[in-house]
N, C-alpha and C positions, 0 to 999 in steps of 0.2 A: 773598334777604331784602330787597335793595334795592327790587325791583319791588313786593313785598308792602307795604313801608312807604309807597311812593309811592301805591299804590292806597288804602291806609288813610287817608292824609292827604287825598287827593282825595275819598274817600267822606265823611269826617267834616268836612272843610272848615276847621274852626277848631282852631288850636293855641294853648292857653293858655300864658302865660309866667310862670314863677315866678322872680322876681328878689328876692334879699335874704331868702329864707326859710331859716332855719337848718335843718340836717339833722334835728334832733330834732323839728321841726314839719312836715317835708315830707310824711310819710305822711298825717297828718291833712289837710293842705292838698290833696294829690292825691285823697284819698278824697272830700272835700267837692266838688271839681271833678267827679269821676266821678259822684257822686250828683246833681250839677246837669246832667249830660248831656255833659260834656266827655270826649273819648276820646283826645286827644293833648295832651301836656304837654312844654314846653321848660323845662329847668332850667338856668339860666345860670351861667356862670363869672363871678365878680366879679373883674375884672382888677386892681382896687386892693387886694384882700385877699391877704396872704401865704399864706393857707391855701385859696385858691380851688380848687386842683386837688383836694385831699383833701375839702373840703367838698362840692363839686359831685359828685364821684365817689361819696361816701357817700350823698348824697341820691338819686342815680340808683339806686344799689344797693338802698337801702331801699324805694323805690317799686316797683322791679321785683320785689322779694321779696314785697311786700304785694299788689300788683295783678296781677302776672304779665302775661299777654297781653291782659288786659282793657283796658289802656291802652297806647298807643304813646308811648314816652318818648325824648326827645332831649336833647342838650346844646346850650346856647345860648352865644353869644359865644365860640365856639371860635376862638381866634386863633393857636394854636401846634400843632405836631405832637404835643407832649407832652400837651396838653389833649385832643386827638382820641383819643390812645391811652388815656388815663385814662378817657374817656367810654366807649369800647368795652369796656374791661376791666370797667367797672361795669355794662355791659349796655345801653347806649344803642342805640336803633334808628336814630337820625338825628343829624346835627350841623349846627347853623346857625351862620353867621358874619355879622358886619356888613360884611365886606370880601371881596375876591376875591383871596385868597392861594392861588396855584396849587399851591404845595407842600403846603399844608394840605388843599386839596380833594382832591388826588391821594392823600394818605395816608388820608383819610376813606374814599375809594372802595376803597383797598387793604384797609382794615379791614372791608369789607363793610357799611358804613353808608351811608345815604342822605345825600348832601352837599347842603346848602341854603345856599350862600353868598349874601352880599348884593352887589348891584351896582347902579350907577346909570346908567352910560353904555352905549351899544351895544357899545363895545369891551370893557368889563368883563363884560357879559353873555356875549358871544361867548367871551371867555377862560375864564369859569367853565364854560360848556358844553363847550369843548374839553378842559378839565381833568377832566371827568367828572361835573359837577353834574347831579343829577336834576331839581332844581327850583332856580330862582334867584329870590330875593326882591328886589324893587326896594327899595333902602334907601339913603338915606332918601327915600322917594317922596312923603311927605305934603306937603312944601314945594313940590313941583312940580305936584301935582294930577293929576287924571284925564286931562286933555288930554295931558300928557307921557307918561303910561303908555300911552295909546292910540297915540300917535305912535311910540313905541318898539316896542310890541307888533305893530304892523302888519307891518313887514318882518322882525322877529325873532319868529317864531311857532313856534319849535322846541320849546317846552314846552307841556304840556297846559293 
């Protein structure tokens, strides 16, 4: 499943991010995105919310039930093993994180989801790759610009 998810993401290129959308509105939101041509959706965990695990898991579950395999669904801002496990149980295909937490990356891979951690430095990128990440997102790369991304990507070209 991991390779299929990576191929899907590479084919469709764009992953929409749903942050702060209540579970009862998530299916309508996902359907609107799908109707607009989006085929991959990240539903984030809100770390500040005491109900973030249940809310995000419910949103993932509802969208997977409504859209099935028509849309690739992932969990975002996955910062703990517990969140990774809840995402998988709800049906998530992939899990994104803003950081390089090796323990979380390894658990995501054990759960047979595609791991997409965030990393900024060459050391973090290498650690993510060694832990089993299929894709590493440079985060936060916007402040560093394209020159930084090109400089890092030159010697670290292990990802598609």
